[in-house]
PAPATOR-665646 format. One line per 5 residues: number of its first residue (from 0); their letters; for each residue z, y, x of C-alpha. Coordinates in nm, 3 decimals, always signed. Layout:
REM residues N
NUM) a) Z Y X ~ ...
END
This chain:
REM residues 390
0) mdsnv) +0.000 +0.000 +0.000 ~ -0.081 +0.350 +0.129 ~ -0.132 +0.702 +0.001 ~ -0.474 +0.601 -0.130 ~ -0.306 +0.413 -0.417
5) lpkgl) -0.229 +0.745 -0.587 ~ -0.463 +0.818 -0.876 ~ -0.685 +1.119 -0.828 ~ -0.559 +1.426 -1.006 ~ -0.194 +1.316 -1.016
10) slpal) +0.018 +1.631 -1.027 ~ +0.274 +1.643 -0.747 ~ +0.567 +1.608 -0.696 ~ +0.566 +1.276 -0.882 ~ +0.785 +0.968 -0.912
15) flnvn) +0.573 +0.658 -0.947 ~ +0.613 +0.286 -0.999 ~ +0.392 +0.019 -0.845 ~ +0.393 -0.202 -1.153 ~ +0.260 -0.510 -0.974
20) afden) +0.545 -0.501 -0.723 ~ +0.797 -0.422 -0.998 ~ +0.687 -0.714 -1.218 ~ +0.701 -0.946 -0.918 ~ +1.057 -0.831 -0.844
25) cqmia) +1.152 -0.908 -1.205 ~ +1.024 -1.262 -1.165 ~ +1.197 -1.314 -0.830 ~ +1.531 -1.195 -0.970 ~ +1.492 -1.419 -1.275
30) nksng) +1.419 -1.715 -1.047 ~ +1.741 -1.656 -0.851 ~ +1.968 -1.677 -1.154 ~ +2.035 -2.054 -1.127 ~ +2.048 -2.098 -1.504
35) ktvri) +2.273 -1.798 -1.566 ~ +2.174 -1.489 -1.759 ~ +2.124 -1.156 -1.581 ~ +2.275 -0.835 -1.717 ~ +2.080 -0.523 -1.615
40) atksi) +2.276 -0.252 -1.433 ~ +2.143 +0.063 -1.597 ~ +2.261 +0.308 -1.329 ~ +1.998 +0.154 -1.102 ~ +1.719 +0.198 -1.361
45) rsipv) +1.787 +0.512 -1.576 ~ +1.483 +0.477 -1.801 ~ +1.470 +0.322 -2.146 ~ +1.107 +0.199 -2.117 ~ +1.181 +0.037 -1.780
50) lqril) +1.490 -0.136 -1.921 ~ +1.280 -0.270 -2.206 ~ +1.009 -0.390 -1.966 ~ +1.267 -0.591 -1.772 ~ +1.414 -0.745 -2.088
55) dsspv) +1.067 -0.839 -2.209 ~ +0.974 -1.003 -1.878 ~ +1.204 -1.306 -1.909 ~ +1.466 -1.455 -2.145 ~ +1.696 -1.470 -1.842
60) fkgll) +1.758 -1.096 -1.880 ~ +2.018 -1.035 -2.147 ~ +2.243 -0.737 -2.201 ~ +2.302 -0.406 -2.025 ~ +2.574 -0.292 -1.786
65) cyspd) +2.616 +0.085 -1.832 ~ +2.796 +0.341 -1.620 ~ +2.896 +0.593 -1.891 ~ +3.033 +0.571 -2.247 ~ +2.792 +0.842 -2.364
70) eavyl) +2.510 +0.639 -2.213 ~ +2.630 +0.329 -2.401 ~ +2.620 +0.518 -2.731 ~ +2.274 +0.654 -2.650 ~ +2.137 +0.307 -2.570
75) aeagf) +2.295 +0.152 -2.878 ~ +2.137 +0.418 -3.099 ~ +1.806 +0.350 -2.920 ~ +1.818 -0.011 -3.040 ~ +1.976 -0.204 -2.753
80) ddimi) +2.260 -0.447 -2.814 ~ +2.510 -0.640 -2.599 ~ +2.609 -0.334 -2.399 ~ +2.897 -0.334 -2.152 ~ +3.039 -0.029 -1.973
85) gypcw) +3.101 -0.129 -1.612 ~ +3.388 +0.112 -1.544 ~ +3.705 +0.224 -1.723 ~ +3.657 +0.560 -1.894 ~ +3.872 +0.831 -2.049
90) neqal) +3.639 +1.017 -2.283 ~ +3.788 +1.034 -2.630 ~ +3.479 +1.173 -2.803 ~ +3.245 +0.904 -2.674 ~ +3.501 +0.626 -2.713
95) tkisk) +3.564 +0.727 -3.073 ~ +3.192 +0.684 -3.141 ~ +3.201 +0.342 -2.975 ~ +3.502 +0.235 -3.181 ~ +3.320 +0.330 -3.501
100) lnaqg) +2.992 +0.165 -3.394 ~ +3.171 -0.161 -3.315 ~ +3.336 -0.157 -3.657 ~ +2.986 -0.124 -3.804 ~ +2.862 -0.437 -3.625
105) yqitc) +2.754 -0.316 -3.282 ~ +2.884 -0.483 -2.966 ~ +2.972 -0.230 -2.697 ~ +3.226 -0.363 -2.450 ~ +3.465 -0.135 -2.262
110) mvdse) +3.613 -0.211 -1.919 ~ +3.988 -0.213 -1.859 ~ +4.219 -0.294 -1.570 ~ +4.552 -0.138 -1.677 ~ +4.792 -0.126 -1.970
115) eqvey) +4.749 +0.253 -1.994 ~ +4.380 +0.208 -2.069 ~ +4.453 -0.059 -2.330 ~ +4.706 +0.160 -2.508 ~ +4.465 +0.454 -2.502
120) lhrin) +4.189 +0.252 -2.668 ~ +4.432 +0.123 -2.930 ~ +4.535 +0.480 -3.019 ~ +4.170 +0.573 -3.068 ~ +4.120 +0.273 -3.295
125) ekvag) +4.419 +0.370 -3.506 ~ +4.267 +0.711 -3.578 ~ +3.935 +0.575 -3.706 ~ +4.014 +0.216 -3.812 ~ +3.776 +0.104 -3.539
130) lfylc) +3.730 -0.188 -3.300 ~ +3.698 -0.233 -2.925 ~ +3.560 -0.527 -2.734 ~ +3.712 -0.543 -2.388 ~ +3.623 -0.683 -2.049
135) mdidm) +3.885 -0.711 -1.777 ~ +3.783 -0.592 -1.430 ~ +3.932 -0.805 -1.153 ~ +3.950 -0.719 -0.785 ~ +3.706 -0.909 -0.563
140) stkfg) +3.786 -0.739 -0.232 ~ +3.930 -0.944 +0.053 ~ +4.177 -0.871 +0.330 ~ +4.156 -0.971 +0.693 ~ +4.489 -0.862 +0.835
145) slhfg) +4.502 -0.485 +0.788 ~ +4.129 -0.465 +0.710 ~ +4.043 -0.412 +0.343 ~ +3.693 -0.556 +0.305 ~ +3.550 -0.432 -0.022
150) vrrsp) +3.589 -0.135 -0.254 ~ +3.894 +0.012 -0.426 ~ +3.840 -0.080 -0.788 ~ +4.069 -0.289 -1.005 ~ +4.437 -0.345 -0.921
155) inser) +4.416 -0.693 -1.077 ~ +4.380 -0.957 -0.805 ~ +4.596 -1.250 -0.922 ~ +4.629 -1.484 -1.219 ~ +4.970 -1.339 -1.303
160) eavrl) +4.838 -0.984 -1.329 ~ +4.537 -1.092 -1.533 ~ +4.749 -1.290 -1.779 ~ +4.993 -1.000 -1.821 ~ +4.713 -0.761 -1.914
165) arkik) +4.555 -1.020 -2.143 ~ +4.882 -1.058 -2.330 ~ +4.899 -0.683 -2.375 ~ +4.548 -0.684 -2.522 ~ +4.632 -0.974 -2.755
170) sypdl) +4.923 -0.776 -2.898 ~ +4.674 -0.543 -3.068 ~ +4.455 -0.703 -3.336 ~ +4.197 -0.424 -3.308 ~ +4.125 -0.513 -2.943
175) klhgv) +3.919 -0.820 -2.853 ~ +3.914 -0.949 -2.494 ~ +3.595 -1.145 -2.448 ~ +3.498 -1.094 -2.087 ~ +3.600 -1.075 -1.723
180) mgyea) +3.404 -0.896 -1.452 ~ +3.443 -0.937 -1.076 ~ +3.204 -0.733 -0.863 ~ +3.176 -0.856 -0.504 ~ +3.094 -0.514 -0.361
185) qiagv) +3.145 -0.625 -0.002 ~ +2.872 -0.888 -0.053 ~ +2.637 -0.710 -0.294 ~ +2.663 -0.354 -0.168 ~ +2.704 -0.370 +0.210
190) tdrlp) +2.403 -0.386 +0.440 ~ +2.406 -0.625 +0.736 ~ +2.072 -0.554 +0.902 ~ +2.081 -0.188 +1.004 ~ +1.845 -0.149 +1.300
195) tsrik) +2.084 +0.075 +1.498 ~ +2.406 -0.123 +1.432 ~ +2.363 -0.468 +1.585 ~ +2.730 -0.538 +1.653 ~ +2.836 -0.402 +1.314
200) nqvvs) +2.573 -0.622 +1.147 ~ +2.719 -0.931 +1.311 ~ +3.073 -0.839 +1.206 ~ +2.970 -0.765 +0.845 ~ +2.773 -1.091 +0.818
205) flker) +3.073 -1.287 +0.945 ~ +3.311 -1.115 +0.701 ~ +3.071 -1.175 +0.412 ~ +3.058 -1.547 +0.485 ~ +3.437 -1.564 +0.508
210) sihei) +3.477 -1.371 +0.181 ~ +3.254 -1.577 -0.045 ~ +3.475 -1.887 -0.073 ~ +3.790 -1.681 -0.124 ~ +3.654 -1.465 -0.404
215) htrrk) +3.499 -1.760 -0.586 ~ +3.835 -1.938 -0.573 ~ +4.021 -1.630 -0.700 ~ +3.782 -1.578 -0.990 ~ +3.801 -1.944 -1.090
220) kivqa) +4.180 -1.941 -1.092 ~ +4.192 -1.627 -1.306 ~ +3.943 -1.768 -1.558 ~ +4.143 -2.092 -1.577 ~ +4.471 -1.904 -1.623
225) laeeg) +4.325 -1.705 -1.912 ~ +4.193 -2.026 -2.071 ~ +4.544 -2.172 -2.055 ~ +4.659 -1.863 -2.249 ~ +4.416 -1.959 -2.525
230) ielsi) +4.163 -1.689 -2.439 ~ +3.803 -1.799 -2.474 ~ +3.583 -1.581 -2.257 ~ +3.222 -1.543 -2.361 ~ +3.141 -1.341 -2.048
235) vnggg) +3.233 -1.400 -1.685 ~ +3.028 -1.142 -1.499 ~ +2.982 -1.132 -1.126 ~ +2.775 -1.003 -0.843 ~ +2.491 -0.761 -0.802
240) tgsmd) +2.139 -0.787 -0.667 ~ +2.272 -0.808 -0.312 ~ +2.491 -1.112 -0.385 ~ +2.278 -1.306 -0.633 ~ +2.239 -1.609 -0.409
245) stamd) +2.612 -1.667 -0.366 ~ +2.721 -1.551 -0.713 ~ +2.470 -1.784 -0.879 ~ +2.648 -2.075 -0.710 ~ +2.987 -1.985 -0.863
250) esvte) +3.042 -2.227 -1.152 ~ +3.290 -1.997 -1.326 ~ +3.030 -1.719 -1.362 ~ +2.822 -1.706 -1.681 ~ +2.610 -1.401 -1.597
255) iaags) +2.506 -1.195 -1.297 ~ +2.460 -0.819 -1.285 ~ +2.145 -0.688 -1.117 ~ +1.980 -0.350 -1.095 ~ +1.870 -0.217 -0.756
260) gfysp) +1.642 -0.508 -0.675 ~ +1.397 -0.420 -0.949 ~ +1.299 -0.099 -0.767 ~ +1.394 -0.228 -0.418 ~ +1.491 +0.103 -0.256
265) llfdy) +1.511 +0.170 +0.117 ~ +1.861 +0.025 +0.167 ~ +1.728 -0.314 +0.066 ~ +1.536 -0.327 +0.392 ~ +1.873 -0.362 +0.564
270) yrdfr) +1.993 -0.684 +0.400 ~ +1.962 -1.003 +0.600 ~ +1.921 -1.270 +0.335 ~ +1.657 -1.147 +0.091 ~ +1.355 -0.929 +0.035
275) ykpal) +1.204 -0.771 -0.273 ~ +0.893 -0.557 -0.288 ~ +0.929 -0.178 -0.269 ~ +0.826 -0.061 -0.615 ~ +0.953 +0.292 -0.676
280) fyalp) +0.823 +0.582 -0.467 ~ +0.790 +0.957 -0.491 ~ +0.507 +1.173 -0.361 ~ +0.542 +1.531 -0.241 ~ +0.258 +1.769 -0.155
285) vvrkp) +0.216 +1.929 +0.187 ~ +0.247 +2.304 +0.132 ~ +0.285 +2.433 +0.488 ~ +0.180 +2.354 +0.846 ~ +0.437 +2.555 +1.046
290) apniy) +0.350 +2.398 +1.382 ~ +0.118 +2.134 +1.530 ~ +0.209 +1.786 +1.401 ~ +0.460 +1.924 +1.146 ~ +0.382 +1.921 +0.775
295) tctsg) +0.622 +2.074 +0.527 ~ +0.651 +1.926 +0.177 ~ +0.789 +2.071 -0.142 ~ +1.143 +1.957 -0.225 ~ +1.266 +1.617 -0.101
300) gfias) +1.642 +1.648 -0.053 ~ +1.733 +1.342 -0.256 ~ +2.030 +1.210 -0.058 ~ +2.192 +0.889 -0.185 ~ +2.561 +0.860 -0.272
305) gphgk) +2.811 +0.684 -0.051 ~ +2.932 +0.747 +0.305 ~ +2.703 +1.001 +0.468 ~ +2.463 +0.867 +0.728 ~ +2.096 +0.836 +0.813
310) dkmpq) +2.071 +0.525 +0.596 ~ +2.140 +0.742 +0.288 ~ +1.845 +0.974 +0.351 ~ +1.501 +0.927 +0.196 ~ +1.226 +0.837 +0.439
315) pvypp) +0.854 +0.916 +0.451 ~ +0.663 +0.588 +0.441 ~ +0.297 +0.680 +0.382 ~ +0.111 +0.781 +0.591 ~ +0.315 +0.563 +0.829
320) ggklq) +0.484 +0.712 +1.131 ~ +0.637 +1.020 +0.968 ~ +0.980 +1.136 +1.080 ~ +1.232 +1.377 +0.932 ~ +1.332 +1.663 +1.158
325) pfega) +1.684 +1.603 +1.296 ~ +1.806 +1.959 +1.235 ~ +1.662 +1.993 +0.885 ~ +1.648 +1.647 +0.734 ~ +1.539 +1.628 +0.371
330) gevqt) +1.580 +1.974 +0.219 ~ +1.655 +2.096 -0.132 ~ +1.332 +2.297 -0.161 ~ +1.128 +2.189 +0.141 ~ +1.113 +1.901 +0.388
335) piyye) +0.927 +1.914 +0.720 ~ +0.778 +1.587 +0.846 ~ +0.661 +1.521 +1.201 ~ +0.353 +1.306 +1.267 ~ +0.229 +1.218 +1.615
340) nvsln) -0.119 +1.088 +1.534 ~ -0.183 +1.179 +1.171 ~ -0.379 +1.481 +1.053 ~ -0.300 +1.615 +0.706 ~ -0.423 +1.907 +0.503
345) igdpi) -0.232 +2.136 +0.274 ~ -0.222 +1.968 -0.067 ~ -0.222 +1.613 +0.074 ~ +0.058 +1.384 -0.048 ~ +0.332 +1.231 +0.162
350) ifraa) +0.498 +0.932 -0.001 ~ +0.871 +0.865 +0.031 ~ +1.120 +0.595 -0.060 ~ +1.470 +0.687 -0.174 ~ +1.764 +0.511 -0.010
355) kagei) +1.917 +0.390 -0.339 ~ +1.780 +0.297 -0.680 ~ +1.834 +0.492 -1.001 ~ +1.970 +0.812 -0.854 ~ +1.619 +0.939 -0.777
360) cerfq) +1.539 +0.924 -1.150 ~ +1.780 +1.214 -1.206 ~ +1.531 +1.440 -1.027 ~ +1.217 +1.351 -1.225 ~ +1.138 +1.360 -1.596
365) eivcv) +0.897 +1.068 -1.588 ~ +0.797 +0.762 -1.390 ~ +0.420 +0.733 -1.354 ~ +0.318 +0.367 -1.367 ~ +0.034 +0.298 -1.126
370) enkri) -0.185 -0.012 -1.100 ~ -0.502 -0.037 -0.890 ~ -0.514 +0.341 -0.839 ~ -0.494 +0.397 -1.215 ~ -0.220 +0.547 -1.428
375) verys) -0.148 +0.277 -1.684 ~ +0.164 +0.426 -1.848 ~ +0.415 +0.707 -1.821 ~ +0.781 +0.617 -1.869 ~ +1.038 +0.885 -1.941
380) tyrgd) +1.360 +0.884 -1.740 ~ +1.699 +0.966 -1.889 ~ +1.642 +1.320 -1.763 ~ +1.303 +1.329 -1.932 ~ +1.478 +1.231 -2.255
385) gqcfl) +1.710 +1.528 -2.214 ~ +2.008 +1.312 -2.121 ~ +2.259 +1.360 -1.841 ~ +2.542 +1.109 -1.815 ~ +2.849 +1.165 -1.597
END
């Protein structure tokens, strides 16, 4: 793929999807599920038409994992069902809507990991005679001495703590616990093939291998302890795109979350054990030539979230060989690119990949679907739909 894939006359800047690569990624992710269903992580997609395309591509894909309660309401009203919010939230207006929608027959599941959250949801229900479906978030991080390997999420990391919270939920008839989620962030979200970090890569790979058995054992024990309490879980969610291989082997898991792999952003080049096809790109026009071999584009400062570093910056990929300037990087309104042996004209496109999936969709109103140098569809993003979820 090169800059010649862009359809003639495409107005720039533009966010575009290589639909052949995207559809192939959908199939590869479905094939990795090992008989489990795959819940789509919406924060990595942020487009209703793209979500629907994934769901239509295979019966393996079932349900959505949202990042915002307002987003969950929006998707439910757009016709989606089996929606789970992946994080605890404290938004009374949105949660009141969810409580009412559930009482009307919808199924929107909220995440909890503390008694305070449970009591808060119960108080909302009391005001509107509503209903909440709940999923309990359990901690999947691991410790190696003083090293905390993973992210700081749920405080629940033992059977005793899980059972105590489950009993609290059972004490309220308007709350229904029907799921458990354990996200192995240190497996799914940590790169182990960064080209400038050889020693770190080896350490991370070793810690990942040591973690997998421990977290599978912990999750299994918690699920068994809840079963002994008489709680029948319809959902045991685990993993992410980066840990599909190992999570699919966990017998206690019923479904796997996946999102980033559909677009396969730049960070996915730095994982050791898998490859998907880059599918989502953005193109910026050259608007200046301030010096020989330097071409300045409009916009471009789309830095990914997480710890700051070069791996979070977008990168020019077509024409190949482009480099960001070390003292300017990717700028809010302009981005200079250095090329050694490439000659460009003002108006020519430079194509970039973002470091992470989903976040780039906040900067564009539509995703232009391209196949064989033709625009085949235009998909609106959440931003294009006038939505902004926090």
